[in-house]
C-alpha positions in Angstrom: -46.6 7.6 55.4 -44.6 4.7 54.0 -40.8 4.8 54.8 -38.4 6.1 52.2 -37.2 2.7 51.0 -40.7 1.5 50.3 -41.4 4.8 48.5 -38.2 4.3 46.5 -39.2 0.8 45.4 -42.5 2.2 44.1 -40.8 5.1 42.3 -38.3 2.7 40.7 -41.0 0.4 39.5 -43.0 3.3 38.0 -39.7 4.6 36.4 -39.2 1.4 34.6 -42.8 1.2 33.4 -42.7 4.8 32.2 -39.5 4.0 30.3 -41.3 1.2 28.5 -44.0 3.7 27.4 -41.5 6.3 26.2 -39.6 3.6 24.2 -42.8 2.5 22.6 -43.3 6.0 21.2 -39.6 6.4 20.4 -39.5 3.2 18.4 -43.0 3.7 16.8 -44.6 0.7 18.5 -47.1 2.6 20.6 -50.8 2.2 19.9 -50.8 5.7 18.5 -47.2 6.1 17.5 -47.7 9.5 15.8 -45.5 12.0 17.7 -47.5 15.2 17.2 -45.2 18.0 18.4 -46.5 21.3 19.9 -44.4 24.2 21.1 -44.9 25.7 24.6 -42.7 28.8 25.3 -40.5 27.7 22.4 -39.9 24.2 23.9 -41.3 21.1 22.1 -43.9 18.9 23.8 -45.0 15.6 22.3 -47.9 13.2 23.0 -45.3 11.0 24.7 -44.5 13.7 27.3 -48.2 14.0 28.2 -48.9 10.3 28.2 -46.0 9.5 30.5 -46.7 12.4 32.8 -50.2 11.2 33.2 -49.0 7.6 33.8 -46.4 8.6 36.5 -48.8 10.9 38.3 -51.7 8.3 38.3 -49.4 5.5 39.6 -47.7 7.6 42.3 -51.1 8.9 43.5 -52.7 5.5 43.5 -49.8 4.1 45.6 -49.2 7.0 47.9 -52.4 9.1 48.0 -52.9 12.9 48.0 -52.8 13.6 51.8 -49.0 13.5 52.4 -47.7 14.7 49.1 -48.0 17.4 46.5 -47.3 16.3 42.9 -45.7 18.7 40.4 -45.0 17.6 36.8 -43.7 19.7 33.9 -46.9 19.0 32.0 -49.3 19.8 34.8 -47.8 22.4 37.1 -49.7 25.4 35.7 -53.1 23.8 36.4 -51.9 22.5 39.8 -50.9 26.0 41.0 -54.5 27.2 40.5 -56.0 24.5 42.8 -55.8 24.4 46.6 -52.9 22.3 47.9 -52.5 20.1 51.0 -50.1 21.7 53.5 -47.2 19.2 53.4 -43.4 19.5 53.2 -43.3 16.6 50.8 -43.4 17.4 47.0 -42.9 15.1 44.0 -41.2 16.9 41.2 -41.4 15.0 37.9 -40.1 15.5 34.4 -41.7 12.7 32.3 -39.4 13.4 29.3 -36.2 15.4 29.8 -34.6 16.0 26.5 -37.7 16.2 24.2 -35.5 17.6 21.4 -33.2 14.6 21.6 -36.3 12.3 21.7 -37.7 13.9 18.5 -34.3 14.0 16.8 -33.6 10.3 17.8 -30.3 10.8 19.6 -31.4 8.4 22.3 -30.3 10.9 25.0 -33.6 11.5 26.8 -34.5 10.6 30.4 -37.2 10.5 33.0 -36.8 12.4 36.3 -38.7 11.6 39.4 -37.7 13.4 42.6 -39.2 13.6 46.1 -38.4 16.9 47.8 -38.8 17.7 51.5 -39.3 21.4 51.9 -36.7 22.7 49.4 -34.2 19.8 49.1 -34.4 16.4 47.3 -34.4 13.3 49.5 -35.1 10.7 46.9 -34.4 10.6 43.2 -34.9 8.3 40.2 -33.4 9.0 36.8 -34.1 6.6 34.0 -32.3 6.5 30.6 -34.7 4.3 28.6 -32.4 3.7 25.6 -29.5 2.4 27.7 -32.0 0.6 29.9 -30.3 2.0 33.0 -32.1 3.4 36.1 -30.2 5.6 38.6 -31.6 6.0 42.1 -30.5 7.7 45.3 -31.8 8.6 48.7 -30.3 11.3 50.9 -27.4 9.8 52.8 -27.9 6.4 51.1 -25.6 6.6 48.1 -26.3 6.3 44.3 -27.0 3.1 42.5 -27.5 2.1 38.9 -30.0 -0.7 38.2 -30.0 -2.8 35.0 -31.3 -6.2 34.1 -28.4 -7.7 36.0 -29.3 -6.0 39.3 -28.1 -2.9 41.2 -24.6 -1.7 41.9 -23.4 1.4 43.8 -21.6 4.0 41.7 -19.2 6.8 42.4 -17.9 9.8 40.4 -14.3 9.8 39.0 -11.3 11.2 41.0 -7.6 11.8 40.6 -7.4 13.7 37.3 -5.7 17.1 36.8 -8.0 20.0 36.3 -6.8 20.3 32.6 -7.8 16.7 31.9 -11.4 17.0 33.1 -14.2 16.6 30.6 -17.2 19.0 30.3 -20.5 17.5 29.2 -22.3 20.1 27.1 -25.6 20.7 25.4 -26.2 20.4 21.7 -29.1 22.9 21.6 -29.2 25.2 24.7 -26.2 27.4 23.8 -25.6 31.1 23.8 -22.6 33.5 23.5 -22.1 33.8 27.2 -22.0 30.1 27.7 -19.7 29.6 24.7 -17.3 32.3 26.0 -17.2 30.7 29.4 -16.6 27.2 28.0 -13.8 28.5 25.8 -11.9 30.1 28.7 -12.1 27.4 31.4 -8.9 25.5 32.3 -10.4 22.2 31.0 -11.1 22.0 27.2 -12.3 18.4 26.7 -16.0 18.4 25.8 -18.6 15.7 25.2 -22.0 16.7 23.7 -24.9 14.9 25.5 -28.7 15.7 25.5 -30.9 15.8 28.6 -29.7 16.9 32.0 -30.4 13.4 33.3 -28.2 11.9 30.6 -25.4 14.5 31.4 -25.4 13.7 35.1 -25.5 9.9 34.2 -22.3 10.6 32.1 -20.6 12.1 35.2 -21.6 9.3 37.6 -20.5 6.8 35.0 -17.1 8.5 35.1 -17.2 9.5 31.4 -17.1 13.2 32.2 -16.6 15.4 35.3 -18.4 18.8 34.8 -21.7 20.2 33.6 -22.5 24.0 33.6 -25.9 25.5 33.2 -26.2 29.2 32.6 -29.7 30.8 32.5 -30.3 33.5 29.8 -33.7 34.7 28.9 -35.1 31.5 30.3 -33.8 29.1 32.9 -33.8 25.4 33.7 -36.8 24.4 35.8 -37.0 22.5 39.1 -37.9 19.3 37.3 -34.7 19.5 35.1 -32.4 19.6 38.2 -34.0 18.0 41.3 -33.6 14.3 40.5 -30.2 14.6 38.7 -28.8 16.7 41.5 -29.3 14.0 44.2 -28.0 11.3 41.8 -24.8 13.3 41.5 -24.3 14.4 45.1 -25.0 10.9 46.5 -22.3 9.6 44.1 -19.8 11.9 45.6 -20.2 14.9 43.3 -21.3 18.5 43.9 -24.1 20.6 42.3 -24.3 24.3 43.4 -24.7 27.8 42.2 -21.4 29.5 41.2 -21.4 31.2 44.6 -21.5 27.8 46.3 -25.1 28.0 47.6 -27.2 24.9 47.2 -30.1 24.7 44.7 -33.5 25.0 46.3 -36.8 23.6 44.9 -40.5 24.2 45.6 -39.8 27.8 46.5 -42.7 29.3 44.4 -40.4 30.0 41.5 -39.9 27.0 39.3 -36.9 28.6 37.6 -33.3 27.8 38.5 -31.7 31.2 37.7 -28.0 32.1 37.4 -25.0 29.9 36.9 -25.1 26.3 38.2 -22.1 24.0 38.2 -22.2 20.2 38.6 -18.9 18.3 39.1 -17.2 15.3 40.5 -16.3 17.6 43.4 -12.5 17.7 43.1 -12.1 21.2 41.7 -15.6 22.4 42.4 -14.9 25.6 44.3 -12.0 26.5 41.9 -14.2 26.1 38.8 -17.1 28.0 40.4 -14.7 31.0 41.1 -13.2 30.7 37.6 -16.6 30.7 36.0 -17.6 33.9 37.9 -14.2 35.6 36.9 -14.6 34.6 33.2 -18.2 35.8 33.0 -17.2 39.1 34.6 -14.8 39.6 31.7 -17.5 38.8 29.2 -19.7 41.5 30.6 -16.8 44.0 30.4 -16.0 43.1 26.8 
C-alpha cells in the first residue's frame, strides 16, 4: 500500500477534478447541464451527485486498487453492501455532493467529502468547497491545511472568546422543534446560516464561527456527512463528539450517526455538551 502522504496527494488531485465537474453542472456548462432531481428518502439527488460519485470512485480505484480498500459512497453504498467485500481495515467514505439542496437552490454552499477511515476512525480527509475554490485536507496527527491557487497554508480554529460571544453555524433546511429549542437556550446566541456540513466545518476552521450541533430526529446524518469534516476540524484544534463526549465511529455496519453531536473550536466543548444534554432534558419534560 502507498504511504499516507502519497494517498493524500491522489485524493487532493481527485478532489479538485471532482470540484470542476460539480461547478460545470452548477454553472450550466456541463455537456448535459440539465439537473434532473430525484428524491431518495425525501433527500434530493441530482445527475451531478451520480456523475461525481462515479468519477471519484473510478479515479481512486484506478490509483489504489481494490485489494487494500473498501469504497463507500453515498450514491453506491446500497449496492456495495450486497456484494462480497475484501477483509481490510481501510475504508474510503465519500460524499460526492454534500449540500444537494444548496446546490439546487444555488447558495454556493455545497462541498465534496473524501475520507479514509482505518477501522472506525478517520485518518485522512479532503473537503472541497468548489464555489470558494478552497480545498481543506488533513491527516491524523498532521494538522489541517487549506489549499488554493496560491498554495497551501496550515489553519487553526479560533480561541480566546467568551462563551457568550461564540457563533453557532446552523442549517437552513434540517431544523426541528427540539433543535430550535436547544439553540434558543444555549449561552451563545450568535448564529450564522450555512449549508453543507463540509461548509459549516470550513466556517469554523476559517474562524468565522465556533460551534455546530447536529441532532438526529426521525433520520440522522450519515457517515459520509461527518467523516471528512470531523478530521478537518479536529486536526485544526477543534473537537467533534457525541454530547456524552464519546468519539464518532464510522464503518460500524450502521451508516447513521444517531444522537446529539457537537463540533466546536474546543474551548468550551465539555461545558456546551453538558448544557445541550440539560436543555434537551427540559424539552422532553415540557
